[in-house]
N, C-alpha and C positions, 0 to 999 in steps of 0.2 A: 418463511413457511408458517402456516397456522399451527398453533400449539393446541392439540386436543386434550392432552393430559400431561401434567408434570408434578412429580412428588419426590421428596428426598428425605431420607432418614438421617438426621443430623448426628446421631450417635455412631452410625456405622459408615456413613457416606454412600450407602446403597441408594440408587435412584431409578426412576422410570420416567422416560421422556417419549411421548408419542406425538410425532409431527406429521404434517400434511405430506402426502406422496406427490412429488413434483416431476416424476419421470416422463410425463406427457409433454413437458416443455422442452424447448430447444437448448442445447448446450453447445458451447464452442470449445474445442480442444485448446488448452492453454499453450500448446506448442505452435499453434497456428496464428496467422495474422487476424486481428480483429478488423471488421469492416468499419468504415467511417460511420455508417448509420447506427450500428450497434454501439459503438463508442459514444456517439452523441446521445443516445438513449440512456446509457449508463451515467454519463455526467449530468444530464438533466435530472435524473433521479437523485443523484448525490446532492445537487444544488438544492433540490426541494427539501431533503432531510436536513442538510446543513443550515439552510436559512431558518427552518422551523426551530432549531435548537441553538441558534447563534447567540453566544454569550448568555444563554438561558440560566437564570438564577436557580432553577431546579436541578441542574446537572450535578452539583456537589452532593445532593441528597442520595444519589445512586453510588453507594460506596464501592460497588463491584466494578465500576468503570475504571479502566486504566488511565492514569494521568501521565503517561509517557508513550513514546511512539514505537515501542517494541515490548515484547512479552516479559523480558527479564529486567532486573534492576540494572541501571546504567553502569554501575561499577563492575558488576559481573560481566556485562557485555564487553566492557573495556578489557577486562582480564582475558576473556575468551579471544578477543581480537589479537592480543599480544601473543597468546599461545597458538593461535590458529593460522596466522598469516603464512608462516613458512610451509606447513603442510598444504595449505590452500594453493600456494604458488607452485609447489612441487607437483601437485596433481592437475591443476587447472591453469597454470600460468600461460600455456600456449593458446588458451581459449579466452583469455582476459584482455580487454582493450588496453592499448598502450596508455599509460598514465595512471592506471588504477592503483598500482603498487605505491606510487608516490603519494596519491591521494589518501590511501589507507594510513600510511605512516604519518601524514599530517593530521588526519582526522582522529586517530586513536587517542591521543592525550586529551582531546576536547570532547569526548563522547558525553560526559555528564553535562557540559555546557550546552551541547546541541539538544539534549533531551529537555532542558529547561526552556530553550528558545522555542521548541515546537509545542510545548505545553502552555506557553504564555498566551495572554489575550491577543486577538479574539479566539476563543475556544468554542467548540461545538461538539455535538455527538458525531463520532466517526465509527465506521465499520471496523477499521483496523487491519483488514487484509482484503481489500477490495480489488479482486483480480478475476479474470475470466473463469478460473477454476471454481469460483464461489458464486457464480451467477447463472441463472436460467433466464431465457428470453421467451416472452409470451407473444407470439406473432399474431394471435387472435385478438389481442387487447385493443379496444377502441375507446379512447378517452380515459383510459386507466393506465396504471403503471405497466410498462412493457417489460420490466425486468423484475426478477425476484432474487434477492441476495440471501445467501445462507452462510453458515459457519461464522457466527458472531462472537466467538470466544475471545477475540482481541478488541472488542468494542471499547472505546475510550472517549475521553473529553480532551482533545488537543486541537490544533489548527486544522481547518478543513483541507488545507493543501496536502496534508498527510495522505488522505484517501485519494486525492486527485493525482498526486505524484506517483503513488503506488500503481494506480490503474494505467496511466499513460506510459510509464516506464515498462510495464510488464506485458502490455497487450499487443505490441507491434514489433515487426522487424525494424531495424534501424532506418531503412529507407522509408517505410510507411510512416513511422513515427515522425521523422523529419518533415514529411509531406503534410501531415495532419495536425501536429501538436499545437501550433499557434492558433489555428482556427478553433480547435476544440477548447482550448483554454479560454479564448475570448468568449466563446459561447457560454461556457460555465460561469465566468465572471459576470457576464451580462444577465444570466439567469438569476444569480444571487441578488444583483441590484434590482431586477424586476420583482423579486420576491420580498423586497423590503430591507435588505442588508444595506446599511449606510456606513459612510466613513471608512470604506475599505477600497482603496484605489487599486487599479490594475497593476501598477508598478509594485505596490506592496505585496499583492498576490503572487507576482512572479518571483519576488525575493523569497517569499514563503515556500514556493515550489522548490527553489534551489536548496534551501535548508532541509526541506522534507524529503528530498531524495537521498540524503546522507544515511538515514537509518536503513534504507534498502541495501546499501553497500555493507553495512554492519551485519545485517541479517544474512546476506549472501556469503560473506567470508565465514561467518560462524557456522552456517548450515553446511556448506561444502567441505569445510575442513574437518567436520565431525562425521558426516554421513554421506558425503558426495561420492565416495568410491563406488557405491553400488550403482550409481547412474552410468558409470563407465562400462558396466558389464553387459548392457543390451543396446541395440541400435536405437530403440525408442528412448531409453534413458540418456543416451548421448545426445540425441536431438534436443531433448528438453534442457539438458545441461548447457548446450551451446546457445539456445534461445535465452535462458536466464542470465548467462554470463555476458552474452552479447548486448543485452539490454542495459548493462552498466555503461555503455558508450554515452548514454544520455548525461551522465554526470560530467563527462569530459566535454561534451558539446555545450553544456550549460555552464561551464566554468564554476562548478560547485566549490572548488577550493577557495573561491573569493569570499564565501560567506562563513567559512570556518573561523572562529574567533582567533585572533592573534595571540 
């Protein structure tokens, strides 16, 4: 969104932020399946941004960019996982794909190492929470960006696969994701190459996708263990919970345990 005015009082923290009104654009409910066409447009936009900032020497100058794949410090994320796994399984174990509990137990001791892996080169500018709930679609656009992404509070400088994994994991039912994922990932990687990114093989990209899915599991467990109960109180909340938890099947399908450091 365009920024019309922004100001902050550093002494009090009070601020004013006036943004473009985008309610004329199309939104897709995050609980619904994304179409292949919308997903393709999203990944093309990501590739354009990622290629522009690929290993860009200016990135370190933006001190407000996160240099990790989640909002909180990795050690704190690890502690929350230790404390939250039992409440998470008590509330949502019946909706969680088989194999996730074992994966969490294997992943938790390695969270700081995973964070380092995802923040290592090649790094680029990432949105940090690239999902349908943070995207508008401009169906009238011709020769211009067809999507507008908002909610950039988790913007960072990590591997591009972090954005791609977040989007593919959270945008589809398991059936649709299995149908579309490889074509979408191949298109994204081809776009990177066409836009000038060099020395980044498709095999390395796929390995980065595997690693970059793991923080989504960390986020899910921590979020649901602390505030997931309210989702169970309404039919709409339950629908969203099932969609978010069902999306974790991607970690099992992609054998993400293989990339966790031994």
